[in-house]
N, C-alpha and C positions, 0 to 999 in steps of 0.2 A: 850357228852350232854349230861348232868345231867340235872334229873326233864322232861326228855319229856315220852310223852304218846307212850308206845309199842303200835303195835296192831297185833292177830291174824287174823289167814287164815282161813278162814270155809268156805269149799264143801259142800254145799243141789243140788248140782248136783242129782237125783234118778234113776233106769231105766225104769221108766216112760215116764223120759223125753225125754229119745233117742232112744224107741222102736218103735214111727211113720217114725223116719225115717230109722231105720234099716228094717223097711218093705218096704220101700220105696225104696229101694235098693235091696235089698233082689229082690223086683216086679222084679226091671230094669235086675239080675242077670238073673232071669228066662227069660224073653221077651228073652232076648238077646242068651239066648241057645236055645230055641224053633225056634226063625228066626234060627239060624247057622244051627237045625235040618232037619229046613227045608229046608234051598239051599244046604244043603251036596248029599240030591239028582239029586241036577244038576248038568250040566256039568263042570261046575266048584268050586270044595269044598273047595278051598284056599278061593274062596271070600266068601264063609262061619269062614272061621279063621279067617277071616284078620276082618271080620265084627264083631265077639264077640270079639276078639281081644281091637277092637277100642271102642267099644259100652263100656267095663268092663276099658279100660285105660280113658277114655272123662267124667265118670261118678266118678271117683275116686276123685277128686280132691273135684268134691259139696259135696261127703258125706266125706270129712274129714274136707270143711270150715264147713260145719252147724255142726259138732260133735264137731270143736274148738269151733264155734261161740255161742254153746249151753252149755258149758261147761265154758264160758268168764263170760255166761252174769248165772251163778251160782257159779261163786265167789266170796264170801265177805272177805271187811275189818271190824274189827269190834276193836276195841280199848280194850285195856286191862283195868280192870281195879285200880284203884291206892290205893291199899288194904295197 
């Protein structure tokens, strides 16, 4: 392939783009830990551990999906100039 135009990959992602997602997931973590500590005093503390684990495991795929889609939205392919 001679004479083809090359492309350069540029990522414009900044910390401000994912800051809200990080804060939302931290809120989920703190709420689940608070609920777990609230349930620790009950007669069945195993429910507290299972509940915290379940919330964290179920929220992780949503966090990863948000990060990946945000990252993909900030990747740009730019044609290289022919010098």
